[in-house]
C-alpha positions in Angstrom: 0.0 0.0 0.0 1.3 3.3 -1.0 2.4 5.4 1.9 0.9 8.9 2.3 2.9 11.8 3.7 1.5 14.9 5.3 4.3 17.1 4.2 7.1 17.1 1.8 9.5 17.1 4.7 8.1 13.8 6.0 8.4 12.3 2.6 12.0 13.3 2.2 12.8 12.2 5.8 11.3 8.8 5.1 13.1 8.5 1.9 16.4 9.3 3.6 15.8 7.0 6.5 14.8 4.2 4.1 18.0 4.5 2.1 20.0 4.6 5.3 18.3 1.5 6.5 18.9 -0.3 3.3 22.6 0.7 3.4 23.0 -0.4 6.9 21.4 -3.8 6.1 23.7 -4.2 3.1 26.7 -3.3 5.3 25.6 -5.7 7.9 25.1 -8.4 5.4 28.5 -7.8 3.8 30.2 -7.8 7.2 28.5 -11.1 8.0 29.5 -12.7 4.7 33.1 -11.5 5.0 33.3 -13.0 8.5 32.0 -16.4 7.2 34.5 -16.4 4.4 37.4 -15.8 6.7 36.1 -18.6 9.0 35.7 -20.9 6.1 39.3 -20.2 4.9 40.6 -21.0 8.4 38.6 -24.1 8.5 39.8 -25.3 5.1 43.4 -24.5 6.1 43.1 -26.4 9.4 41.5 -29.3 7.6 44.4 -29.5 5.1 46.8 -29.3 8.0 44.9 -32.0 9.8 44.8 -34.2 6.7 48.5 -33.8 6.0 49.5 -34.5 9.6 47.1 -37.4 9.8 48.4 -38.8 6.5 52.0 -38.3 7.6 51.4 -40.0 10.9 49.5 -42.8 9.2 52.2 -43.3 6.6 54.9 -43.1 9.3 53.0 -45.6 11.5 52.4 -47.9 8.6 56.1 -47.6 7.6 57.1 -48.2 11.2 54.8 -51.2 11.3 56.3 -52.6 8.1 59.9 -51.8 8.9 60.1 -52.9 12.5 60.4 -56.6 11.7 62.7 -56.2 8.7 66.3 -57.4 8.8 68.5 -54.7 10.1 71.4 -53.2 8.2 73.8 -55.1 10.4 72.0 -58.3 9.5 72.4 -57.6 5.8 76.0 -56.3 5.8 77.2 -59.0 8.2 75.8 -61.7 5.9 75.7 -65.0 7.8 72.9 -67.1 6.2 72.0 -70.7 7.1 74.7 -72.9 5.6 75.5 -76.6 5.3 77.3 -78.6 8.0 79.6 -80.9 6.0 81.1 -84.2 7.1 84.3 -85.5 5.5 86.0 -88.9 5.5 89.6 -89.1 6.4 90.7 -88.7 2.8 88.4 -85.7 2.2 85.4 -87.3 0.6 82.0 -85.7 1.5 80.0 -88.4 3.5 77.3 -86.2 4.9 75.5 -82.9 4.8 73.0 -81.4 7.2 71.1 -78.2 6.7 67.7 -76.5 6.7 68.9 -74.6 3.6 71.6 -76.2 1.5 73.9 -73.4 0.8 77.7 -72.9 0.3 78.6 -69.2 0.5 81.2 -68.1 -2.1 82.9 -64.7 -2.4 81.9 -62.9 -5.6 85.4 -63.2 -6.9 85.1 -67.0 -6.9 81.9 -66.9 -9.1 82.6 -66.8 -12.9 81.8 -63.5 -14.6 79.9 -65.3 -17.3 77.6 -66.8 -14.7 77.0 -63.4 -13.2 76.2 -62.0 -16.6 73.8 -64.9 -17.3 71.7 -64.0 -14.2 71.8 -60.2 -15.0 70.7 -60.8 -18.5 67.8 -63.1 -17.5 66.7 -61.3 -14.4 67.7 -57.6 -14.3 69.5 -56.1 -17.4 69.3 -52.6 -15.9 70.7 -53.7 -12.5 73.6 -51.3 -12.6 71.3 -48.3 -13.6 68.3 -48.4 -11.3 68.0 -47.6 -7.6 66.5 -50.8 -6.5 63.0 -50.5 -8.2 62.7 -50.5 -11.9 59.3 -49.4 -13.1 60.3 -49.6 -16.8 61.3 -53.3 -16.3 58.0 -53.9 -14.5 56.0 -52.5 -17.5 58.2 -54.3 -20.0 57.7 -57.6 -18.2 54.0 -57.1 -18.0 53.7 -56.5 -21.8 56.0 -59.5 -22.5 54.1 -61.9 -20.3 50.7 -60.8 -21.8 52.1 -61.4 -25.3 53.4 -64.9 -24.4 50.4 -65.9 -22.3 52.8 -67.1 -19.6 55.2 -65.7 -17.0 58.4 -65.7 -19.0 59.9 -62.6 -17.5 59.8 -61.1 -14.0 59.5 -57.5 -13.1 61.4 -57.7 -9.8 64.9 -56.4 -9.8 67.8 -58.4 -8.4 67.7 -56.1 -5.3 64.0 -56.9 -4.9 64.7 -60.6 -5.2 67.4 -60.3 -2.5 64.9 -58.5 -0.3 62.3 -61.2 -1.1 64.7 -64.0 -0.1 65.3 -62.4 3.2 61.5 -62.2 4.0 58.8 -64.8 4.4 57.5 -66.5 1.2 53.8 -65.5 1.4 52.6 -63.5 -1.6 50.7 -60.6 0.1 50.6 -56.8 -0.4 52.1 -56.4 3.0 55.1 -58.5 2.0 55.4 -56.6 -1.3 55.5 -53.3 0.6 58.2 -54.6 3.0 60.1 -55.9 0.0 60.2 -52.4 -1.5 61.3 -50.9 1.7 64.0 -53.4 2.2 65.2 -53.1 -1.4 65.5 -49.3 -0.9 67.6 -49.9 2.2 69.8 -52.4 0.5 70.5 -50.1 -2.4 71.2 -47.2 -0.1 73.7 -49.1 2.0 75.4 -51.7 -0.2 77.3 -51.5 -3.4 76.1 -53.3 -6.5 78.8 -56.0 -6.1 77.7 -56.6 -2.5 74.1 -57.0 -3.7 75.2 -59.5 -6.3 77.2 -61.4 -3.6 74.0 -61.6 -1.5 71.9 -62.6 -4.5 74.0 -65.3 -5.9 74.4 -67.0 -2.5 70.9 -66.4 -1.3 68.6 -67.2 -4.3 66.6 -70.5 -4.2 67.3 -72.6 -7.3 65.3 -75.8 -6.6 65.7 -79.2 -5.0 66.8 -77.7 -1.7 69.6 -75.7 -3.3 70.2 -72.1 -2.2 72.8 -70.2 -4.1 74.7 -71.0 -7.3 77.3 -73.3 -5.7 74.7 -75.6 -4.1 72.7 -75.7 -7.4 75.9 -76.5 -9.4 76.6 -79.4 -7.2 73.0 -80.5 -7.1 72.3 -80.6 -10.9 75.8 -81.0 -12.4 77.9 -82.3 -9.5 80.5 -79.5 -10.1 81.7 -76.4 -8.5 80.7 -73.2 -10.2 84.2 -72.5 -11.5 83.9 -75.7 -13.6 80.5 -74.9 -15.2 80.1 -74.6 -19.0 78.1 -71.8 -20.6 75.2 -74.2 -21.2 75.1 -75.1 -17.5 75.4 -71.5 -16.4 72.5 -70.4 -18.6 70.5 -73.4 -17.3 71.0 -72.2 -13.7 70.2 -68.6 -14.6 66.9 -69.7 -15.9 65.7 -71.1 -12.6 64.9 -68.2 -10.2 61.5 -67.4 -11.8 60.1 -71.0 -11.2 62.7 -73.5 -9.9 60.4 -76.5 -10.1 58.9 -75.6 -13.4 62.3 -75.1 -15.1 64.1 -77.8 -13.2 66.4 -79.7 -15.7 66.0 -82.8 -13.5 62.2 -83.1 -13.6 61.2 -80.9 -16.6 64.0 -81.1 -19.2 61.8 -79.7 -21.9 60.8 -76.5 -20.0 64.4 -76.2 -18.8 65.6 -76.3 -22.3 63.3 -73.5 -23.4 64.3 -71.3 -20.5 68.0 -72.1 -21.2 67.6 -70.9 -24.8 65.8 -67.7 -23.5 68.8 -66.9 -21.2 71.3 -67.4 -24.1 69.1 -65.1 -26.3 69.1 -62.4 -23.5 72.9 -62.7 -23.1 73.4 -62.1 -26.8 70.9 -59.2 -26.7 72.8 -57.6 -23.8 76.2 -58.1 -25.5 77.6 -60.6 -22.9 78.2 -63.3 -25.5 78.2 -63.4 -29.3 76.0 -65.6 -31.5 78.7 -68.2 -32.0 79.1 -68.8 -28.3 75.4 -69.0 -27.9 75.1 -71.5 -30.7 77.8 -73.7 -29.2 76.1 -73.6 -25.8 72.8 -74.5 -27.5 74.3 -77.5 -29.2 76.4 -78.8 -26.3 75.3 -81.8 -24.4 73.9 -81.1 -21.0 74.3 -83.9 -18.4 72.0 -83.5 -15.4 72.3 -85.8 -12.4 69.5 -86.8 -10.2 69.5 -85.3 -6.7 71.6 -87.6 -4.5 71.2 -88.0 -0.8 74.8 -88.2 0.2 73.9 -89.0 3.8 72.5 -92.4 2.7 75.2 -93.2 0.2 78.8 -93.3 1.4 78.6 -94.3 5.0 75.0 -93.9 6.2 75.2 -95.6 9.6 78.5 -93.8 10.4 77.1 -90.4 9.3 73.9 -90.8 11.3 76.0 -91.8 14.4 78.1 -88.6 13.9 74.9 -86.5 13.4 73.5 -87.7 16.7 76.7 -86.8 18.5 76.8 -83.3 16.9 73.2 -82.6 17.7 73.5 -83.7 21.3 76.8 -81.8 21.8 76.3 -78.6 19.9 72.5 -78.3 19.4 70.2 -78.3 16.4 70.9 -74.7 15.3 74.7 -75.3 15.1 74.1 -78.5 13.2 71.5 -77.4 10.7 72.2 -73.6 10.3 75.8 -72.8 11.3 77.7 -74.8 8.8 80.1 -76.8 10.9 83.0 -78.5 9.1 83.4 -82.0 10.5 86.4 -84.2 9.8 85.8 -87.9 10.6 87.8 -91.0 10.9 85.9 -93.2 8.4 87.8 -94.5 5.3 85.5 -94.2 2.3 87.1 -97.0 0.4 87.2 -99.4 3.3 83.6 -98.4 4.2 82.5 -99.4 0.7 84.2 -102.7 1.0 82.7 -103.4 4.4 79.2 -102.7 3.1 79.7 -105.0 0.2 81.2 -107.8 2.3 78.3 -107.6 4.8 75.7 -107.7 2.1 77.4 -110.7 0.5 77.5 -112.6 3.7 73.9 -111.9 4.5 72.7 -112.9 1.1 74.7 -116.2 1.3 73.3 -117.0 4.8 69.7 -116.1 3.6 70.0 -118.4 0.6 71.2 -121.3 2.8 67.9 -121.0 4.7 65.7 -121.3 1.6 63.2 -119.4 -0.5 60.3 -117.7 1.3 58.0 -117.7 -1.8 56.7 -115.2 -4.4 55.5 -111.7 -3.7 52.0 -112.5 -5.0 50.0 -114.9 -7.2 48.2 -113.6 -10.3 45.2 -115.1 -11.9 45.4 -116.0 -15.6 43.4 -112.9 -16.7 45.6 -110.6 -14.5 49.0 -111.5 -16.0 49.0 -109.4 -19.1 47.8 -106.3 -17.3 50.4 -106.6 -14.7 53.2 -107.1 -17.3 52.0 -103.9 -19.0 52.4 -102.0 -15.7 55.9 -103.3 -15.4 56.7 -102.1 -18.9 55.4 -98.6 -18.0 58.0 -98.4 -15.3 60.7 -99.5 -17.7 59.7 -96.9 -20.2 60.6 -94.2 -17.7 63.8 -95.9 -16.6 65.5 -98.6 -18.7 66.9 -101.9 -17.2 70.3 -101.7 -15.6 72.6 -104.6 -15.0 72.9 -105.5 -11.3 69.5 -103.9 -10.4 66.5 -105.8 -9.0 63.1 -105.8 -10.7 59.7 -107.4 -10.3 58.9 -110.1 -12.9 56.1 -112.5 -13.7 56.7 -116.3 -14.2 55.4 -117.2 -17.7 56.9 -120.6 -18.2 58.3 -123.4 -16.0 60.3 -125.9 -18.1 61.1 -129.0 -16.1 62.7 -130.9 -19.0 65.2 -128.1 -19.9 65.5 -127.0 -16.3 64.8 -123.3 -16.6 62.1 -120.8 -15.8 61.0 -118.0 -18.1 59.9 -114.6 -16.7 58.7 -111.3 -18.1 59.9 -108.0 -16.7 57.8 -106.1 -19.2 56.0 -106.6 -22.5 59.3 -106.4 -24.3 61.6 -107.8 -21.6 62.0 -111.6 -21.3 64.3 -113.1 -18.7 65.5 -116.7 -18.1 66.5 -118.2 -14.8 68.7 -121.3 -15.1 68.5 -124.2 -12.6 71.9 -123.1 -11.2 70.5 -119.7 -10.3 67.5 -121.2 -8.4 69.1 -124.3 -6.8 69.2 -122.7 -3.4 65.4 -122.0 -3.4 64.4 -124.9 -1.2 61.5 -124.7 1.3 62.9 -123.2 4.5 63.6 -125.8 7.2 66.1 -124.8 10.0 66.7 -128.5 10.8 67.8 -129.4 7.3 71.3 -128.5 5.9 71.0 -126.5 2.7 73.3 -128.7 0.6 71.1 -131.7 1.3 68.0 -130.1 -0.1 69.1 -128.4 -3.4 66.4 -127.9 -6.0 66.5 -130.3 -9.0 63.4 -129.2 -10.9 62.1 -125.6 -11.4 58.6 -126.8 -10.8 59.6 -127.4 -7.1 59.9 -123.6 -6.8 57.8 -121.8 -9.4 54.4 -121.8 -11.1 53.0 -119.6 -13.8 51.5 -116.3 -12.6 53.8 -115.8 -9.6 55.3 -112.4 -9.1 58.9 -112.7 -8.0 62.0 -110.5 -7.8 64.9 -111.0 -10.1 68.4 -109.5 -10.4 69.6 -108.6 -13.9 72.9 -110.4 -14.6 73.2 -109.4 -18.3 71.3 -107.2 -20.7 69.7 -108.2 -24.0 71.5 -110.9 -26.0 71.1 -111.7 -29.7 67.9 -113.5 -29.1 66.4 -110.7 -27.1 66.6 -112.5 -23.8 68.0 -111.3 -20.5 69.9 -113.5 -18.0 68.4 -113.0 -14.5 68.7 -114.8 -11.2 66.1 -115.3 -8.4 66.5 -112.5 -5.9 65.3 -112.5 -2.2 66.1 -109.6 0.2 67.5 -111.1 3.4 65.5 -110.7 6.6 68.6 -111.5 8.6 70.6 -108.5 9.8 74.3 -107.9 10.6 76.9 -105.4 11.4 80.6 -104.8 10.8 83.0 -102.3 12.4 86.7 -101.6 12.1 89.1 -99.7 14.4 92.7 -98.7 14.0 94.1 -100.1 17.3 96.9 -97.5 17.5 94.6 -94.4 17.8 91.1 -95.8 18.2 89.9 -94.3 14.9 86.8 -96.0 13.7 87.5 -96.7 10.0 84.3 -98.5 9.0 80.8 -98.9 10.5 77.9 -100.7 8.9 74.9 -101.2 11.1 72.6 -103.3 9.0 71.7 -104.7 5.6 70.2 -101.5 4.2 70.0 -98.0 5.9 67.0 -97.0 3.8 65.1 -100.0 5.1 66.2 -99.8 8.8 68.2 -96.9 10.3 68.7 -98.9 13.6 72.5 -99.1 14.0 73.3 -102.7 15.1 77.0 -101.8 15.5 76.3 -99.4 18.3 72.7 -99.4 19.4 72.2 -103.2 19.6 73.4 -105.2 22.6 73.6 -109.0 22.0 75.1 -111.9 23.8 78.7 -112.4 22.5 79.0 -116.0 23.5 82.6 -117.3 23.2 83.7 -114.0 21.7 83.9 -112.7 25.3 86.4 -115.4 26.3 89.6 -113.5 25.3 88.9 -111.0 28.0 88.7 -113.8 30.5 91.8 -115.5 29.3 93.7 -112.2 29.3 92.6 -111.7 32.9 93.8 -115.1 33.7 97.3 -114.4 32.3 97.5 -111.4 34.7 96.4 -113.7 37.5 99.4 -116.0 37.1 98.2 -118.5 34.4 100.4 -119.2 31.4 99.6 -120.7 28.0 100.8 -124.1 29.3 98.8 -124.1 32.5 96.7 -127.3 32.7 93.0 -127.3 33.7 90.8 -130.4 33.8 87.9 -130.4 31.4 85.4 -132.6 33.3 81.6 -132.5 34.0 80.5 -129.6 36.2 77.3 -129.2 38.1 76.7 -125.8 39.8 73.9 -125.0 42.2 72.5 -121.5 42.4 71.3 -119.7 45.5 67.8 -120.4 44.4 68.5 -124.1 44.4 68.5 -124.7 40.6 71.3 -126.7 39.1 73.3 -125.7 36.0 75.3 -128.3 34.2 77.3 -126.5 31.5 78.7 -128.4 28.6 81.2 -127.8 25.8 79.8 -127.0 22.3 80.2 -130.7 21.2 79.0 -132.2 24.5 82.3 -133.9 25.1 84.9 -133.6 28.0 88.6 -133.6 27.3 90.3 -134.2 30.6 93.7 -132.5 31.0 93.6 -129.4 28.8 96.2 -126.7 28.4 95.2 -123.1 28.8 96.2 -122.5 25.2 94.1 -125.4 23.8 91.1 -124.3 25.9 91.1 -120.9 24.3 91.9 -122.2 20.8 89.2 -124.9 20.9 86.8 -122.6 22.8 86.2 -125.0 25.7 83.4 -123.9 28.0 84.1 -125.9 31.1 87.7 -124.8 31.4 86.6 -121.2 31.0 84.0 -121.5 33.7 86.6 -123.0 36.0 89.0 -120.1 35.3 86.4 -117.6 36.2 85.5 -119.5 39.4 89.1 -119.5 40.4 89.7 -115.8 39.6 86.4 -114.5 41.0 83.6 -112.6 39.3 84.6 -109.3 40.7 88.1 -109.5 39.3 86.8 -110.5 35.9 84.2 -107.8 35.7 86.8 -105.1 36.8 89.2 -106.4 34.2 86.5 -106.2 31.5 85.8 -102.6 32.6 89.5 -101.9 32.3 89.4 -103.1 28.7 86.5 -100.7 27.8 83.5 -102.9 28.4 80.8 -100.5 29.7 77.6 -102.5 29.5 76.0 -104.3 32.4 77.7 -107.6 33.2 75.8 -110.4 34.9 77.4 -111.3 38.2 77.2 -115.1 37.8 79.2 -117.8 36.1 77.2 -117.6 32.9 79.4 -114.5 32.3 82.1 -117.0 31.4 80.2 -118.0 28.3 79.3 -114.5 27.2 75.7 -114.2 28.5 75.8 -110.4 29.0 74.6 -108.2 26.1 77.4 -106.1 24.5 77.6 -103.8 21.5 79.8 -104.7 18.6 81.6 -101.3 19.1 82.6 -102.0 22.7 83.7 -105.6 22.1 85.7 -104.7 19.0 87.3 -101.8 20.9 88.2 -104.2 23.7 89.9 -106.5 21.3 92.0 -103.5 20.0 94.0 -103.7 23.2 95.8 -106.8 22.0 97.3 -105.6 18.7 97.9 -102.1 20.3 100.4 -103.6 22.7 98.1 -103.1 25.7 97.2 -99.5 25.0 93.4 -98.7 25.4 92.1 -96.1 23.0 88.6 -94.6 23.3 86.8 -95.1 20.0 87.1 -91.9 17.9 84.7 -91.0 15.2 85.5 -87.3 14.7 89.0 -85.9 14.5 88.2 -82.2 14.3 85.2 -79.8 14.2 85.5 -76.3 12.9 82.9 -73.6 12.9 82.0 -71.2 10.0 84.6 -68.7 11.3 87.4 -71.2 11.4 87.4 -71.7 15.1 88.3 -75.2 16.2 85.5 -76.5 18.5 86.9 -80.0 19.1 90.0 -82.0 18.1 91.2 -85.5 18.6 94.7 -86.2 17.4 97.6 -88.3 18.4 97.4 -91.5 20.3 99.2 -89.9 23.2 96.2 -87.7 23.8 94.1 -90.7 24.5 93.5 -91.9 28.0 92.7 -95.2 29.5 89.0 -95.8 29.9 89.0 -98.3 32.7 86.5 -97.3 35.4 88.9 -98.1 38.2 92.3 -96.4 38.7 95.5 -98.4 38.7 95.6 -98.3 42.5 92.1 -99.7 42.8 92.5 -102.5 40.3 92.6 -105.8 42.1 95.8 -107.2 40.5 98.2 -109.4 42.4 101.3 -108.2 40.6 103.3 -105.0 40.4 103.3 -105.2 36.6 99.6 -104.2 36.4 100.0 -101.4 39.0 103.0 -99.8 37.3 101.4 -99.5 33.8 101.1 -96.0 32.3 97.6 -94.6 32.6 96.7 -95.1 28.9 97.5 -98.9 29.1 94.7 -101.4 30.0 97.1 -104.4 30.1 100.8 -104.9 29.8 102.5 -105.2 26.4 103.6 -108.7 27.4 100.0 -109.8 28.2 98.8 -108.2 25.0 101.4 -110.0 22.9 100.8 -113.4 24.5 97.0 -113.0 23.9 97.7 -112.0 20.2 99.7 -115.2 19.7 97.0 -117.3 21.4 94.3 -115.8 19.2 96.4 -116.4 16.2 96.2 -120.1 17.3 92.4 -119.8 17.1 92.8 -118.9 13.5 95.5 -121.6 12.7 94.0 -124.5 14.6 90.5 -123.5 15.9 87.1 -122.1 15.0 88.6 -119.1 13.2 90.3 -121.3 10.5 88.6 -119.5 7.6 90.8 -116.4 8.4 93.9 -118.4 7.4 93.0 -117.5 3.8 94.4 -114.0 4.5 97.9 -115.5 4.5 99.2 -113.1 7.0 99.4 -112.8 10.8 95.8 -112.5 12.1 94.2 -113.4 15.4 90.5 -113.6 16.3 87.7 -115.4 18.1 84.3 -116.7 17.1 81.2 -116.5 19.2 77.9 -118.4 19.0 75.0 -118.2 21.4 72.5 -120.9 22.2 70.4 -122.2 19.3 72.6 -120.2 16.9 70.8 -117.0 17.6 73.9 -114.8 17.4 77.1 -115.3 15.4 80.2 -113.3 16.0 83.8 -113.0 14.8 86.2 -110.4 16.1 89.6 -110.5 14.4 92.6 -108.4 14.0 95.9 -107.8 12.2 98.7 -105.5 13.6 96.9 -102.4 12.3 93.2 -103.1 12.0 90.6 -104.7 14.3 87.3 -105.8 12.7 84.2 -107.1 14.4 81.3 -108.8 12.7 77.9 -109.8 14.1 75.1 -111.7 12.4 71.6 -112.3 13.7 67.9 -111.5 13.5 66.4 -108.5 15.2 63.7 -110.6 16.8 66.3 -113.2 18.1 65.5 -116.4 16.2 67.9 -119.1 15.1 70.1 -118.5 12.1 69.8 -122.1 11.1 71.5 -125.4 11.6 75.2 -125.1 12.0 75.1 -121.4 11.5 77.9 -120.6 14.0 80.3 -117.7 14.3 82.7 -119.7 12.1 80.2 -120.3 9.3 78.0 -117.2 9.4 80.2 -114.3 10.7 83.8 -115.1 9.9 83.3 -115.2 6.1 82.2 -111.6 6.2 85.5 -110.7 8.1 87.6 -112.7 5.6 86.0 -111.2 2.6 86.4 -107.6 3.9 90.0 -108.1 5.1 90.9 -109.7 1.8 89.9 -106.5 0.1 91.7 -104.3 2.7 95.1 -106.2 2.4 95.0 -107.0 -1.3 98.5 -106.3 -2.6 99.8 -104.9 0.7 103.0 -106.1 2.4 102.8 -108.5 5.3 103.4 -107.0 8.7 103.8 -109.0 12.0 102.9 -108.1 15.5 105.5 -106.1 17.4 107.1 -108.2 20.1 107.9 -106.4 23.3 110.8 -107.1 25.6 110.7 -109.5 28.7 109.2 -112.4 26.8 110.5 -116.0 26.4 109.4 -117.6 23.1 109.9 -121.3 22.6 108.6 -124.3 20.6 106.0 -126.2 22.6 104.1 -129.4 22.2 100.4 -128.4 21.6 99.0 -131.4 23.5 101.0 -131.2 26.7 102.1 -127.5 26.8 105.6 -128.6 27.4 108.7 -127.7 25.4 108.8 -129.7 22.2 111.2 -132.6 22.2 114.2 -132.3 20.0 113.4 -132.8 16.3 109.6 -132.6 16.9 107.8 -131.4 13.7 104.1 -132.3 14.4 101.8 -130.8 16.9 104.3 -128.1 17.6 104.0 -124.3 17.7 106.1 -121.3 18.8 104.5 -119.9 22.0 105.6 -116.8 23.9 105.5 -116.5 27.7 106.1 -113.7 30.1 109.7 -113.7 31.4 110.3 -116.6 33.7 107.0 -118.4 33.1 107.9 -120.7 30.1 107.7 -124.4 30.8 110.9 -126.1 31.8 110.0 -129.7 31.0 110.0 -131.3 27.6 107.4 -133.5 26.0 108.4 -137.1 25.7 109.3 -138.4 22.3 106.9 -141.2 21.5 108.4 -144.7 20.9 108.5 -145.7 17.2 105.7 -148.0 16.1 106.6 -151.1 14.2 103.6 -151.4 11.9 104.5 -154.8 10.4 105.0 -156.4 13.9 101.8 -154.9 15.1 99.9 -156.4 12.2 101.4 -159.8 12.9 100.5 -159.7 16.6 96.9 -158.7 15.8 96.6 -161.6 13.4 97.7 -164.0 16.1 95.2 -162.7 18.6 91.7 -164.2 18.4 88.6 -162.1 18.6 88.1 -162.8 22.3 91.6 -161.7 23.2 91.3 -158.5 21.3 88.1 -157.7 23.1 89.6 -158.4 26.5 92.6 -156.2 25.7 90.4 -153.3 24.8 88.4 -153.7 28.0 91.6 -153.5 30.0 92.6 -150.4 28.2 89.3 -148.7 28.9 89.5 -149.5 32.6 93.0 -148.0 32.8 91.9 -144.8 31.0 89.0 -144.4 33.4 91.4 -144.8 36.4 93.8 -142.3 34.9 91.1 -139.7 34.5 89.9 -140.3 38.0 93.4 -139.7 39.4 93.8 -136.5 37.3 90.4 -135.2 38.6 91.5 -135.8 42.2 94.5 -133.5 41.7 92.1 -130.5 41.5 94.4 -127.8 40.1 91.7 -125.2 40.7 89.6 -124.6 43.8 86.1 -125.5 42.7 
């Protein structure tokens, strides 16, 4: 509504006031807006500050979170990765390796330049130009992989790969971020050469190999310095996918990658086209991965591993790269393994054939043979190897059996090769039950094992023999008596089948193999080789009231028996009487002095070897004899060196060895000053040791160890057989080597009829020692002073009569203990006169004369028994 004014003045005043009002309002509005803009600016500024600070804190926190667990600069610069603990034989052959990561660290100067170039060409051509991350290479690799439709090129730099190898393997964004941070740190603090040193020693290249040296040994059995260009380019192709490009399991893919590396080397100017072509055309020999621990000396190596782990701990053994020098002789070890296997096979065959692995129905035979052929298509037949086969023909007329090892492989078993395969019967001697007809053993459709004796002949046939893996076990161990060094150790038929070490971990009754300890104790108790003991029936009553009537092995009694004959012929009764006379405490203490540590039963059954012993401790005890009385602790390791060259342990000269008897010289219950005055590293006197060596040579020449005569050199030893032929032993020695053998079943069953220490165990000893001493000069035992050596009559123990040639042997005695009397020379027998007299005697007279002779013999034995030379 239009406003009406009374006067012009009012109108003008109103108009003025209105304008002023509008102006004021506009001013107020402007001031208000200006104030808001200023506030908004401050708000925006504060927000930006807040965002920047928050982002910075977040990034810093995330960086700290990622970086806090990364390897430190000291960890990287002081590079000490997990490396291999290596065991060496005495001549420097590698016998064992233990590691979490199989790695041998080499300085960069020892790695061929061509090998370095191969890795650079394949993995990071701009390595010397980028700062650790190479975005250009990442893009190039992406495009290349898209074109190829496969991962043929990686985008990670060598520095990133080093960082990756130092982190955990999971593929996550977090790990990628950490990898970038660590790569940046590495580039900032290390030279390019130092980074290459890390890379070439750290990178994983398949089959447990870390670093180029381990890979070179794994695939080519060479050191890196000996690699060819073809081999180098093959290794350089592995980092992207070690399993995929493994020349051992994927030779085709490995070949493609190898060609790619050569192409890249040409492209980068590291090699020319001629060198690349030569490498492409060169033959590449790739070896299967070999478990060295189970090859050269598996039982010895495992024994050493147990010691190292117990003494130094798991980390030192598997991560710290100890260098361990052992006492084992690789050549002798191989011979020992071969001899033991041979002996076990022969024993197993004597016990008969346990039958086929399975029986096939007629309609199953062809299918099974095809499966056998599929195996052969992957790995051809090899001479000396064992394979499954199917019996396809049994020819009784021509005395052979035909078998198929595959659709194309036909084998033939002659009667000779199966003659041993009788039905097992422990009561029947093997040579009385030999096979005469193949039909006694085989039938068509049986699946058996055969050993390939010769490969394809002109007719396409293969000569094979029936194979059966023994169930019987055994062990063999050798010691150098001068220093106690263990030269061989085989603890069973096959380490891969059973890792239980029967040379060390098993304790079995030694039987008569324990007797030399007793007879040695008797020599130091005043007995001599000519002492006479009566071998007569003996009945012993225990505290519990039971009666024990021990017998000799053959069940006979021999009356007056010399000390020497009792040991040589292994007479049980005489041995028991010796122990009764000396006392069990004395014998047990003496055994301890010689190194026997196992529990020994404190009763007279100890005389016959009833207490369980390990092959190691009994062989070690025997070593006292050829060592001239010195007792050496068995030594397996001569020196242990850590990764920095510090010697952790060392065993050297014989003089550093100490006697291992549990009692001191003063405490030992000997009755003579000779024992008390011995040096501390002697278990017995040199004189006692030499006399025992000569007596045990008698066991070989005249007794149960006769098989060892085949060695044609001075050798002593003793057999041992336990009840029912459960355990068979032979411990023998020459002047410079003591070897013990044990044969038996783990579950303690009979080895078979007549399978004694002489028949079952000593052949292993002889076969092994024949290999050891083939072509070597003969050496005799060293004779000490203070001995009297003279010819004696074996039967009486007296000095041989003048001109005696039969039943005579040179025997040594401690000074002043040799026999003084001489054996009587028998009167000459007039054979013609004797025949005439017998003709004149009638049958009744002859019978009467023989009765009189029998009565006189019985009276004589009775008188001898009443003399009681031992207190019983």
